[in-house]
C-alpha positions in Angstrom: 67.3 78.6 116.9 69.2 76.9 114.3 69.3 79.0 111.1 71.1 77.6 107.9 71.8 80.2 105.1 72.4 78.8 101.6 74.4 80.9 99.0 75.5 80.1 95.4 78.4 82.1 93.9 77.6 85.7 95.0 79.4 89.0 94.6 78.8 92.4 96.1 75.8 93.4 98.0 74.3 89.8 98.1 77.3 88.5 100.0 77.7 91.7 102.3 74.0 91.4 103.1 74.1 87.7 104.0 77.3 88.2 106.1 75.8 90.9 108.0 72.6 88.8 108.7 74.6 85.8 109.6 76.7 87.5 112.2 73.8 89.6 113.7 71.8 86.5 114.1 74.6 84.7 115.8 75.1 88.0 118.1 71.5 87.3 119.3 72.2 83.6 120.2 71.3 81.8 117.0 73.2 78.9 115.9 74.1 79.9 112.3 75.4 77.5 109.5 76.3 79.2 106.1 76.4 76.7 103.3 77.9 77.8 99.8 81.0 77.5 97.4 84.5 77.8 98.8 84.9 81.1 96.7 82.2 82.6 98.4 83.9 82.0 101.9 87.1 83.5 100.5 85.5 86.5 99.3 83.3 87.3 102.3 84.7 85.4 105.4 81.5 84.2 106.9 83.3 81.9 109.6 83.8 83.3 112.9 81.7 85.2 115.5 79.5 82.4 116.1 79.0 81.5 112.4 80.0 78.2 110.9 80.6 77.8 107.1 80.5 74.5 105.2 81.4 74.2 101.6 78.7 73.1 99.2 79.7 73.3 95.4 76.8 75.4 94.0 77.8 76.3 90.6 77.0 79.7 88.8 74.8 78.2 86.4 72.8 74.9 86.1 74.9 71.7 85.8 72.7 68.4 86.4 75.5 66.4 87.9 76.9 69.1 90.1 73.4 70.1 91.3 72.6 66.7 92.2 75.5 66.4 94.5 74.9 69.7 95.9 71.2 68.7 96.8 72.2 65.7 98.4 74.8 67.5 100.6 72.3 70.2 101.6 69.6 67.5 102.4 72.1 66.1 105.0 73.2 69.6 106.2 69.8 71.2 106.5 68.0 68.3 108.1 68.3 69.7 111.8 67.7 73.4 111.0 64.7 75.2 112.4 64.6 77.4 109.4 66.7 77.5 106.1 67.2 80.8 104.2 68.5 80.7 100.7 69.7 83.9 98.8 69.3 83.9 95.0 67.5 82.0 92.5 69.9 79.1 92.0 70.4 78.6 95.7 66.9 78.9 96.3 65.9 76.1 93.7 68.5 73.7 95.1 67.3 74.4 98.8 63.5 73.8 97.7 64.7 70.4 96.2 66.7 69.6 99.3 64.1 70.6 101.8 60.9 69.2 100.1 59.4 65.9 98.9 58.1 65.9 95.5 54.6 64.9 95.6 52.5 63.7 92.5 51.7 66.2 89.9 53.7 68.8 88.2 55.6 71.1 90.6 53.8 70.2 93.5 55.6 69.8 96.9 54.9 68.5 100.4 57.0 69.8 103.3 59.6 67.1 104.0 62.2 69.4 105.9 62.5 72.7 107.7 60.5 75.9 106.6 62.4 77.6 103.7 62.7 81.3 103.1 64.1 82.4 99.7 65.3 86.0 99.0 65.4 86.9 95.4 68.1 89.5 94.7 67.9 89.7 90.9 65.5 89.7 88.0 66.2 87.4 85.3 67.1 89.7 82.3 68.6 87.0 79.8 66.7 85.7 76.8 66.3 82.6 74.8 67.2 79.2 76.3 68.6 80.9 79.5 65.5 82.7 80.2 63.5 79.3 79.8 65.9 77.5 82.3 65.8 80.3 84.8 62.0 80.6 84.4 61.8 76.9 85.3 63.9 77.6 88.6 61.5 80.6 89.3 58.3 78.2 89.2 60.2 75.8 91.3 60.9 78.5 93.9 57.4 80.1 93.9 55.8 76.6 94.3 58.3 75.1 96.9 59.5 78.0 99.3 57.5 78.6 102.4 58.0 82.4 101.9 59.6 84.3 99.1 61.2 87.8 99.8 61.8 90.0 96.8 64.1 93.0 97.0 61.8 95.2 94.6 58.0 95.3 93.8 58.4 93.7 90.4 60.2 90.6 91.9 57.4 90.3 94.3 54.6 90.5 91.6 56.6 87.8 89.6 56.5 85.5 92.4 52.8 86.0 93.1 51.9 85.5 89.4 53.8 82.2 89.7 51.7 81.1 92.6 54.0 81.6 95.5 52.2 80.8 98.7 53.6 83.7 100.6 55.4 86.8 99.4 57.2 89.6 101.1 59.5 92.5 100.7 63.1 92.0 101.7 65.2 94.8 103.3 68.8 94.7 102.1 70.5 97.8 103.7 74.0 99.0 102.9 76.6 98.4 105.8 76.7 101.1 108.5 78.6 104.0 107.2 81.8 105.1 108.5 82.7 108.7 109.4 82.0 110.8 106.1 85.0 111.9 104.1 86.0 115.5 104.9 86.7 118.4 102.4 90.5 117.4 102.2 89.6 113.9 101.2 87.5 115.3 98.2 90.2 117.7 97.2 92.9 114.9 97.4 90.9 112.6 95.1 90.2 115.3 92.6 94.0 116.1 92.5 94.7 112.3 92.2 92.2 112.1 89.3 93.6 115.3 87.6 90.1 116.6 87.3 90.9 120.3 87.8 87.8 122.5 87.3 86.2 119.7 85.2 83.0 118.2 86.4 83.4 114.9 87.8 80.7 112.0 87.1 81.1 108.8 89.2 79.6 105.5 88.4 80.1 102.4 90.9 79.3 98.9 89.8 80.4 95.6 88.5 81.3 95.8 84.8 78.7 93.3 83.6 75.7 93.6 81.2 73.2 94.4 84.0 74.9 97.7 84.8 74.1 99.5 81.6 77.7 100.8 81.0 77.5 100.8 77.4 74.6 103.3 77.5 76.9 105.4 79.8 79.5 105.5 77.2 77.1 106.5 74.6 75.9 109.4 76.7 79.7 110.4 77.3 80.2 111.1 73.7 77.8 114.2 74.1 79.3 115.1 77.4 82.9 115.4 75.5 81.5 118.5 73.7 80.9 120.4 76.9 83.1 123.1 78.1 85.0 122.1 80.1 84.3 118.3 79.4 83.5 116.4 82.4 85.4 113.2 83.5 83.5 110.0 83.8 85.0 107.7 86.3 83.7 104.1 86.5 84.8 102.4 89.6 84.5 98.6 89.5 85.8 95.5 87.7 84.1 92.6 85.8 83.8 90.7 82.6 83.2 93.8 80.4 86.4 95.5 81.5 88.5 94.7 78.2 85.4 95.7 76.0 84.9 98.8 77.6 88.3 99.9 77.8 88.8 99.2 74.0 85.9 101.3 73.3 87.0 104.3 75.5 90.3 104.2 73.7 88.9 103.8 70.2 86.4 106.7 70.6 88.6 109.0 72.7 85.8 109.2 75.3 86.2 111.2 78.4 86.0 108.2 80.7 88.3 106.5 83.0 88.1 102.9 84.3 89.3 103.1 87.9 89.1 99.4 88.8 88.0 98.1 92.2 88.4 100.8 94.8 88.2 100.7 98.7 87.6 104.5 98.8 84.2 104.7 97.3 82.8 107.2 99.9 85.5 109.5 99.0 85.0 109.2 95.5 81.3 110.0 96.0 82.1 113.0 97.9 84.5 114.2 95.2 81.8 113.9 92.5 79.7 116.4 90.9 77.0 114.0 90.1 76.5 110.2 90.6 75.2 108.1 87.8 73.5 104.5 88.0 72.6 103.4 84.4 71.7 99.9 85.3 69.3 97.8 83.2 67.9 96.4 86.3 68.5 96.7 90.2 66.8 95.6 93.3 68.1 97.6 96.2 71.6 98.6 95.0 74.0 99.3 97.9 75.5 101.9 95.8 72.4 104.1 95.7 71.9 103.8 99.5 75.6 105.1 99.7 75.1 108.0 97.2 72.1 108.9 99.2 74.1 108.9 102.6 76.9 110.9 100.7 74.2 113.7 99.8 75.1 113.5 96.2 73.2 114.6 93.3 71.9 111.3 91.5 70.7 110.5 88.1 69.6 106.7 87.7 67.3 104.4 85.8 63.7 103.9 86.7 63.9 100.2 87.2 63.3 97.6 89.9 63.6 99.1 93.5 65.4 102.2 92.5 62.2 104.4 92.4 61.0 103.3 96.1 64.4 104.1 97.2 64.5 107.7 96.1 61.0 108.1 96.9 59.7 108.5 93.2 56.9 106.2 93.5 57.2 103.0 95.7 57.4 102.1 99.5 58.9 104.3 101.9 62.6 103.0 102.6 61.8 102.3 106.2 58.4 101.0 105.7 58.5 97.7 103.3 54.6 97.3 103.8 53.6 100.9 103.9 51.7 103.1 101.3 53.2 104.2 97.9 54.8 107.4 97.6 54.1 109.7 94.7 55.0 113.2 93.6 58.1 115.3 92.8 58.2 116.5 96.3 59.6 113.0 97.4 62.2 112.5 94.6 65.9 112.4 95.6 67.0 111.8 92.1 66.3 112.4 88.3 65.2 109.1 86.9 65.5 108.2 83.1 64.5 105.0 81.1 67.2 102.2 81.0 69.0 102.1 77.7 68.2 105.6 76.6 71.6 107.4 76.2 69.8 110.6 75.1 67.7 110.6 78.3 70.7 110.0 80.3 73.0 112.6 78.8 70.2 115.4 79.1 69.5 114.5 82.8 73.1 114.7 83.8 73.7 118.0 81.6 70.6 119.3 83.6 72.4 118.8 86.9 75.7 120.3 85.7 74.1 123.2 84.2 71.7 124.0 87.1 73.4 124.6 90.7 70.0 125.1 92.2 68.9 121.7 91.0 72.1 119.9 92.0 71.8 121.6 95.5 68.0 120.4 95.8 69.0 116.9 94.7 71.8 116.7 97.1 69.8 117.9 99.9 66.8 115.6 99.1 69.3 112.6 99.1 70.6 113.4 102.4 67.0 113.7 103.8 66.2 110.5 102.2 69.1 108.6 103.6 67.7 109.4 107.0 64.7 107.0 106.0 66.8 104.1 104.9 66.6 101.0 106.9 69.8 99.7 108.8 71.2 96.4 109.2 69.5 95.8 112.7 66.2 96.5 110.7 66.9 93.7 108.3 67.6 91.3 111.1 64.7 92.3 113.0 62.5 91.5 110.1 64.2 88.2 109.5 64.2 87.2 113.3 60.5 87.7 113.4 59.8 85.9 110.2 62.1 83.0 111.5 60.2 82.8 114.9 56.8 82.8 113.1 57.9 79.9 110.9 59.7 77.8 113.3 57.7 78.6 116.4 60.7 78.8 118.6 62.6 81.7 120.2 66.1 83.1 119.6 
């Protein structure tokens, strides 16, 4: 089978997921071509292990001339594929245009190319003109893709409401874990951070608007009054770094920006509670890593997070299964996004109640056993590709 994967400018979980899928498909005998910006190849290294990479300049936002050139190049590159899989709204919209002929009437397509799968990894959370532009791209993908996969129930429902012909649930697992860090790693990192006997609160994510970090800083003001005051360690880099650092210094908050780190498992093991304060998430890799680490988790009730922790949603290893409900399935305390008071209270509950912390940690470890793995994701996609292309790998 000839599989073409189309990517825009991606970072973090999307790039890791696409690389994992590409390599595992190639390992099963598929001929895999990845099309995307040079920066994406530099960051993730797709080429090799049976995977070819071809540069296509897909900008990080709509640009008419650049997009027209990208569509023309994709039309040539994708012509001989048995199936095309685009990741993300921008890449999906360009792939729809490249793989389909526009028929008479608004937003109507006839199949002029290979079957097209589009996985949507993020919700549109911007407003104003930007939201209108991306709303048009959503309609384009809904009407033009052969099948749309969403990483969370709200994305799936959004595509159905826009008239998508076939919608499913995407499996986006975290990479297979290495050996868990031992007690010595935890102790060494706490010494490095000079935590002492203070509680350690860890957040991991890109320093961007979606991650809800201003709300975390708001909550940290109240934690500063605790005895002893916890240290909030934020791992990651991004466009908000200077703004966040200036606020931490101006308000003398108990927060330290650690930048990008390669020892996230160790930092999670060293933590007393992990926090995910995002405005929206699909299937964040960091939540999966926290569950695998067996740490108490406080997160926002957004996107796919509730289903991942068992607080209402599909079981993690059964994307088509029944919904889970009830506190007995919860592996986290969930709070509304943007609510600093609720976040402060939830984290304080964990710090003040060792029995609650232990229960959450135990539930996280149990929940992690239900998480799908990378082979599960490829099994799902291989079956879908075979069904769409009617060939065998």
